C-alpha positions, 0 to 999 in steps of 0.5 A, spaced: 528 507 501 535 507 503 540 505 497 535 500 494 536 499 486 529 500 482 529 492 481 530 491 489 525 496 490 520 492 486 522 486 489 521 488 496 514 491 494 512 485 490 515 480 493 510 478 498 503 476 497 501 480 503 504 487 500 500 486 494 494 485 497 495 491 501 497 495 495 491 492 491 486 495 496 489 502 497 489 502 489 482 501 489 479 504 495 484 510 496 485 512 503 483 507 508 484 506 516 489 500 518 483 496 521 479 496 514 485 495 510 486 489 514 479 486 513 479 488 506 486 485 504 484 478 508 490 479 513 491 480 521 491 487 523 499 485 526 501 482 519 497 488 515 501 493 520 508 490 519 507 490 511 505 497 511 511 499 516 515 496 510 511 499 504 512 506 508 520 505 509 520 503 502 516 510 500 511 507 497 505 508 502 504 515 506 501 514 513 498 519 517 495 519 524 488 523 525 487 523 532 487 515 534 485 513 527 491 511 522 490 512 515 494 509 509 494 511 502 499 510 496 504 515 495 506 519 489 513 515 488 513 513 481 513 506 483 507 507 487 503 510 481 505 505 476 503 499 481 496 503 482 495 503 475 497 496 474 493 493 480 487 497 478 487 494 471 485 496 464 479 501 464 478 500 472 477 506 476 478 507 484 472 506 488 469 511 492 470 510 499 
């Protein structure tokens, strides 16, 4: 996350439509692989990877590799938790993958 202020962190997370799409998919699905995340967010694989890399740098997503599969999920960072709740919307719960 570096030395970003809270406001700068929010700007980075929400300053891109692609990052918002990715966070929305992760909020709804929980943990998904990179290919599924790209498909469900409507972004190219390369664009998805770039956004995920930035979100990981910010501490907002966790990325782990299981064999050849890269799995992504929203982190436990306080901003991530708030964004997940906002992106799900009132009364909505995460879908089962």
